[in-house]
C-alpha positions, 0 to 999 in steps of 0.5 A: 483572475489569471492566478484562478485561471491557471488553478482551474486549468491546471491538470491536478486540480481537474483530475482531483475531482475525479479521484475524490469521486473514485475515493467515494465510490470505494468507500461506499463498496467498503461500507457496504461489504462491512457490516461491522461498521454499523453494528458498534464493533467499530466503536467498541474496538476504537474504545479498546484501542484507546484503552490499549487493550486490544489484540497485540498487532492491531493495537501496535498500529496506533495512527489507525486510531489516533487519526480517527480520535483526533477528528472526534476531539477536534471536529466532534464527529462520531467514531464511525464518521471519523473512520469514513473520513479518514478512509476516504481522504486517505484513499483520495490522497494515494490516488492523487500521489500515485498520478504524479508518481506515475508521471515520472514515466508516463503521460497524463493519460497513462498515468490516469489509466494506472490510477483508474485501474487501482481504484478498479481492483480495490473493492476485491480486497474489501471484506467484513474486516475492520483493518483500518490502517490500510488506507494510510498504509497505501499512502505511506508505502507509495510515498516511501517508494516515491522517496527511494526513487528520488534519493531523498534519504531524510524524507524516506526515513521520516516516511518510513517512520510514520508508516510503521506507527500506522502499519508494520508492512512498510518494514519492507521498503528497506529491502527496495532501498538496499536493492535500488542503491546497490550498483556494484558488488564492491565490498566497500560500496556494499557496506556504505549502502548497507549502513545507510539502509540500516540508518535510515530504517532504524527508527521505524524498527525501533518504534516497532519493537518498542510498541510490540513490547509494550503490547506483548501481553495482548493476544495476537489476532489470527495467529502468526503462522499461516503457511499451511492453511494458505497453501491448502487454501489455494490448492483447495480453491483452485479446484473449484469450477470457475463459476465459484471463483467469485467466492474463492477468496485464497485465488483473489491473490491472483485475480487482484492484478490478473494478467498484470502479474505477468505483464509487469515482468514482460520486457523486464530489461527495458523497464526503468531502473527503479521498477526493475530493482523495486521488482526485486522486492516482490518475491520477498514480500509475498513469501513473508506474507505466505508465512504470517499473513492470511492470503485470503485477505488480498488487501495485503498485496495491495501495496504491490500496486505501485510497482505491479501497475507501472510495471505492467503499463510499461509493457503494454503501452509505453512507446520507444520515445517514452522508454528513451526518455524514462531510461534517464529518469531511473 
């Protein structure tokens, strides 16, 4: 009986039911905003994936379709149900892991606040687009940051490889690895960290190069150069009346985190070391997506949640006692 009582009163057990429902609400919003799920576009895409006949960049993200395919083969789910379960489970696990990740720096209340904020802004990234690698991308990106923070090099390498098999966006994480582990400007130390950085990310980059070579004859979805479109879109839509901002997709980049974009950098020197160093990656992440991504698909910015949100909460709520404790916890 005492074992069941401990489980019942455990914080993660209690909080899991909240995050399970928040993930379900996000699933409901995604399905509502994505008619492609309901007119067989998803099923047709899945069939093309299995034949390796889809677009180059989407075809390369093999976990986004092999995980649902495993659910279909094992449990007999329909294609739509398999993708729904994948999304629901991975979003739920992201919420739960984010809560634990945040408790490195904050108490339970502030950790809960961070997860709820993430859940609240995620619907802004949903559109009538089938980007089903996104939920697992969120989870692997978070776990990648987590393992870097805890100096778990082997686990980080494994997570990075799994993440790359799902979505190449995780390949920005070696920059965080390098920035976080550089402590002096001595040449010997820089060479050591550089070697470790390359060694831990090599399997992920090797896979990405290999799968892109295999799918080289497939067309690239949406093209690969978008800087002029992104700049023009931002300028054009920033001139709209605020009454029409709800449909200004290019501005969602700003709306996604709102004032948190600023709060994340206020009192920067007081933030935990990991948040400071991982923040150095943010400009690089944004520049890359401005060059090759379609910025009005604001989901591309979601992986930054795991840096932006705790950094902003630190500015808003962390008291002196928390700051003193957390400085000893990276």
